[in-house]
C-alpha positions in Angstrom: 170.2 24.8 -45.0 168.4 28.6 -45.6 166.1 29.7 -42.8 162.3 30.0 -44.2 160.9 33.2 -42.7 157.3 34.0 -43.1 156.6 36.7 -45.9 155.0 39.0 -43.5 157.5 39.5 -41.1 159.8 42.6 -40.3 162.8 40.2 -41.3 164.6 42.7 -43.6 164.4 45.7 -40.5 165.5 43.4 -38.0 168.5 42.2 -40.0 169.3 45.8 -41.1 169.5 46.3 -37.4 171.7 43.9 -36.3 175.3 45.1 -36.1 177.7 44.8 -39.1 180.1 42.3 -36.7 176.9 40.0 -37.0 176.3 40.0 -40.7 177.9 36.3 -41.2 176.9 33.9 -43.2 173.8 32.8 -42.2 172.9 36.7 -41.7 173.5 36.5 -45.7 171.7 33.4 -46.2 168.6 35.2 -44.3 168.9 38.3 -46.2 169.3 36.4 -49.5 166.3 34.7 -49.2 164.6 38.0 -48.3 166.0 39.7 -51.0 164.5 36.7 -53.5 161.3 37.5 -52.1 161.4 40.8 -52.6 162.3 40.5 -56.3 159.5 38.3 -56.7 156.8 40.3 -55.0 157.2 43.0 -57.5 156.5 40.9 -60.5 152.5 40.2 -60.1 151.9 44.0 -59.7 154.1 44.9 -62.7 152.5 42.5 -64.9 149.0 42.9 -64.2 150.0 46.8 -65.3 151.5 45.3 -68.3 148.7 43.0 -69.6 146.1 45.4 -68.9 147.2 47.4 -71.8 145.0 46.9 -74.6 146.6 45.4 -77.8 146.1 48.6 -80.0 148.4 50.4 -77.5 151.1 47.6 -77.2 153.6 50.0 -79.3 153.4 53.1 -76.8 156.3 54.0 -74.7 154.6 53.3 -71.8 154.0 49.3 -72.6 157.7 49.2 -73.8 159.0 50.7 -70.5 157.2 48.5 -68.8 157.8 45.2 -70.7 161.4 45.9 -70.1 161.6 46.9 -66.4 159.4 43.3 -65.8 162.4 41.5 -67.6 165.1 43.7 -65.2 163.1 42.7 -62.5 163.2 38.7 -63.7 166.9 38.8 -63.9 167.5 40.5 -60.7 165.6 37.6 -59.0 168.1 34.9 -61.2 170.9 37.2 -59.5 169.3 37.0 -56.3 169.2 33.2 -56.2 172.6 33.2 -57.8 174.0 35.0 -54.9 172.2 32.4 -52.3 173.6 29.4 -53.9 177.2 30.5 -54.3 177.6 30.7 -50.8 175.6 27.1 -50.2 172.0 28.3 -49.5 168.8 27.1 -50.9 166.5 29.5 -52.3 162.7 29.0 -51.5 160.3 30.1 -53.8 157.7 27.4 -53.6 156.2 27.7 -50.7 152.9 29.0 -49.2 154.7 30.8 -46.4 157.4 32.4 -48.7 154.8 33.5 -52.1 153.4 37.4 -52.3 149.9 37.7 -51.2 147.8 40.7 -52.2 146.9 43.1 -51.1 149.5 43.5 -48.7 152.9 44.8 -47.7 156.5 44.0 -49.3 158.2 41.2 -47.6 160.7 42.0 -44.7 159.1 45.3 -43.7 160.3 47.0 -46.6 158.6 50.4 -47.1 156.1 50.0 -44.1 152.6 51.6 -45.1 153.1 50.4 -48.3 150.6 48.2 -49.3 151.0 46.1 -52.7 147.7 45.3 -54.8 146.9 43.9 -58.0 145.1 46.0 -60.4 145.1 47.7 -63.9 147.6 50.1 -65.0 146.5 53.6 -63.5 147.7 56.6 -61.4 147.0 54.6 -58.8 149.2 51.7 -59.8 152.0 53.8 -60.9 152.2 55.7 -57.8 152.4 52.5 -56.1 154.9 51.1 -58.5 157.5 54.1 -57.7 156.8 54.0 -54.1 158.2 50.5 -54.1 161.1 51.4 -56.1 162.0 54.8 -54.5 165.6 55.3 -53.8 167.3 56.7 -50.4 168.0 59.9 -51.8 165.9 60.8 -55.4 167.3 63.6 -57.8 163.5 64.9 -57.7 160.5 64.3 -55.2 162.7 63.9 -52.0 160.2 62.4 -49.3 160.6 60.5 -46.4 162.1 57.2 -47.1 162.4 54.0 -45.0 164.5 51.1 -45.5 164.6 50.8 -49.3 165.5 47.9 -51.4 168.8 49.8 -52.5 169.8 50.0 -48.7 169.4 46.5 -48.2 171.4 45.2 -51.0 174.0 47.6 -50.2 174.5 45.8 -46.6 174.2 42.8 -48.4 177.1 43.5 -50.3 179.2 44.6 -47.7 178.5 41.5 -45.7 180.1 39.6 -48.9 182.9 42.3 -49.2 183.7 41.2 -45.3 183.7 37.4 -46.2 184.6 36.8 -49.7 185.5 33.4 -49.0 181.9 32.3 -48.6 181.7 32.4 -52.5 182.2 29.1 -53.6 180.3 29.1 -57.5 178.0 26.9 -56.2 174.6 25.8 -58.3 174.8 28.8 -60.8 172.4 29.3 -63.4 172.9 31.5 -66.9 170.4 32.7 -69.0 171.3 35.0 -71.9 168.7 38.0 -71.8 170.5 41.1 -72.9 170.3 40.7 -76.5 166.9 41.9 -76.4 166.0 43.2 -73.2 169.0 45.2 -71.9 172.6 45.5 -71.1 172.4 44.5 -67.5 170.0 41.7 -68.1 171.9 38.5 -68.5 171.8 36.1 -65.2 175.6 35.3 -65.4 177.6 33.2 -62.5 178.5 34.7 -59.5 182.2 33.0 -59.0 183.6 35.7 -57.5 183.4 39.2 -55.4 183.7 41.1 -58.6 181.2 39.5 -59.8 178.6 40.0 -57.1 179.6 43.5 -57.0 178.7 43.7 -60.8 175.4 42.0 -59.8 174.4 44.4 -57.0 175.0 47.4 -59.0 172.8 46.2 -61.9 169.7 45.7 -59.3 170.4 48.9 -57.2 171.0 50.9 -60.2 168.5 49.7 -62.8 165.8 50.0 -60.4 166.8 53.7 -58.2 169.2 55.4 -60.5 172.8 56.9 -59.0 172.5 59.9 -56.4 173.6 62.1 -59.4 171.6 61.0 -62.3 168.1 59.2 -62.8 169.3 57.5 -66.0 169.7 53.6 -65.9 173.2 52.7 -66.2 172.4 49.7 -68.0 169.7 50.6 -70.4 168.1 48.6 -73.0 168.4 51.6 -75.1 170.0 55.1 -75.0 168.5 57.3 -72.1 166.4 54.8 -70.5 165.8 55.8 -67.0 166.0 54.0 -64.1 162.7 52.2 -62.7 162.0 54.9 -60.7 162.1 57.7 -62.5 160.4 56.1 -65.5 157.3 55.2 -63.3 157.3 58.8 -62.4 157.1 60.1 -65.5 154.3 58.0 -66.1 152.4 59.6 -63.3 152.7 62.7 -64.0 152.2 62.5 -67.8 155.7 64.4 -68.3 158.9 64.0 -69.3 161.7 64.6 -66.2 164.2 66.7 -67.7 167.4 68.8 -66.2 165.8 72.1 -65.2 169.0 73.6 -63.7 172.8 72.8 -63.8 173.8 75.1 -60.7 172.8 73.4 -58.6 171.6 70.0 -60.8 168.0 69.8 -60.7 165.2 67.7 -62.3 161.4 68.0 -62.7 158.7 66.9 -64.7 158.4 69.6 -67.1 159.2 68.1 -70.4 156.9 66.9 -72.9 153.6 65.0 -72.3 153.7 61.0 -72.0 150.3 59.8 -72.9 148.9 56.7 -71.0 147.5 54.1 -72.7 144.2 52.7 -73.4 143.7 49.7 -70.8 141.3 47.0 -69.5 139.4 48.3 -66.3 140.6 45.4 -64.2 139.5 45.8 -60.5 141.7 45.4 -57.3 141.8 41.8 -56.4 140.6 41.5 -52.8 142.3 39.8 -50.3 142.2 35.7 -50.8 141.4 35.9 -54.3 137.8 37.0 -56.0 135.6 33.9 -54.4 137.2 34.8 -50.6 136.5 38.3 -51.0 133.0 37.8 -51.6 132.9 38.7 -55.5 130.4 35.9 -57.5 132.5 34.2 -59.8 131.0 31.6 -62.6 132.6 28.6 -63.6 134.1 30.0 -66.7 135.6 32.7 -64.6 136.8 29.8 -61.9 138.7 27.8 -64.7 140.7 30.9 -66.0 141.4 31.5 -62.5 142.5 28.0 -61.9 144.4 27.9 -65.0 146.4 30.9 -64.5 147.2 29.9 -60.8 148.2 26.1 -61.6 150.6 27.7 -64.2 152.2 30.3 -61.7 152.9 27.9 -59.3 154.3 25.2 -61.4 156.3 28.3 -62.6 157.7 28.4 -59.2 158.1 25.1 -58.3 160.1 24.5 -61.6 162.2 27.8 -60.6 162.9 26.2 -57.0 163.9 22.7 -58.5 166.3 25.1 -61.1 168.2 26.2 -58.1 168.3 23.0 -56.3 169.4 21.2 -59.2 173.0 20.0 -58.7 173.5 18.9 -62.5 173.6 21.8 -64.9 171.7 20.0 -67.3 168.9 19.4 -64.6 168.8 23.2 -64.0 168.7 24.2 -67.8 166.0 21.8 -68.1 164.0 23.2 -65.1 164.4 26.6 -66.0 163.3 26.1 -69.6 159.9 24.5 -68.1 159.3 27.6 -65.8 159.8 29.8 -69.0 156.8 27.6 -70.7 154.8 28.0 -67.7 155.2 31.8 -67.7 154.4 32.1 -71.2 151.4 30.6 -70.4 150.1 33.2 -67.6 149.3 36.1 -70.2 146.3 34.2 -71.9 143.9 33.5 -69.1 145.0 36.7 -67.4 143.6 38.8 -70.3 140.9 36.5 -70.7 139.8 37.6 -66.7 140.5 41.4 -67.8 138.1 41.1 -70.6 135.4 39.5 -68.2 133.0 42.2 -66.4 132.7 42.0 -62.6 128.7 41.1 -61.7 128.8 44.4 -59.8 128.3 47.0 -62.3 131.4 49.2 -61.7 132.6 48.5 -65.2 135.5 47.0 -63.6 136.9 43.6 -64.7 138.1 40.2 -63.4 142.0 39.7 -63.3 144.7 37.0 -62.2 145.3 36.5 -58.8 148.7 34.6 -58.3 147.6 32.7 -56.0 150.1 29.5 -55.0 148.3 26.6 -55.1 150.1 23.1 -53.7 151.4 20.6 -56.3 148.6 17.8 -57.3 149.9 14.6 -55.4 
């Protein structure tokens, strides 16, 4: 049974400090549970940014890129779940102790000092997104980096390489996503070390690029940048271009990248709007409850999908999770059109709060 570790812990930092010879099966199961929590943690802030873009600007490059990144992250979460189940672990997804809470840190102590919030797409949120994705050695804007997501996945891969016999191919879900969402985005069965190696490469390089290039090696379209560099382009409002060949150097000196128009969603306070002291009308509460109910149901169906022993049951649970996911956007945007009562001009937005299943 996979250990459940509270979302707000230093579990990843502690796992990374353990010597490599202690990266055994239990270590790997604990690490992969944290990886699943990490991938899930990126989705609510990115979705708030996407949904805040007004309909008139949904053909913009920023919208299309953010949409593609979100589907990348969904597939990364699916691959992390398959990594855990292939060694006999059980993903914990629908549990209040592991579901992300905002504002707050990333799970496991990754990127200490970073507080992740739910808010509209803005320069502030883009800076937050890029800090989530920051590689160990970016080709531009070199800054101090603590434990990165990429470094964590490298340690996970090394543990698989030292114990390939742990890979059993149990409870593997598959989902064809690459036809519409990018080259590397299929959720595939991980039945061998080669398959695990390929999955980790996709997760790392779609998010961070490589040490030599900011490009996404698994793009939806030619020339697509890795997530970190896309977010920095939008933050700076300029394209990232090569400004020197010897030595190779990149900078944000290219063409302008305009920001789309957005709903002015405020930052969701800890515990949600009402708990944060913001008056909530009955209509707003209905939208919040509807959203939180669909979100929680989606997480429960995802957990059931990876727990299912029968492939047909797993597929059915995954399909039900997707149905719940599709129903998130309408209440989210209804909230984003509803002004807060404080006169700031800001609006409500989704809380992404987990609510237990009704008995």
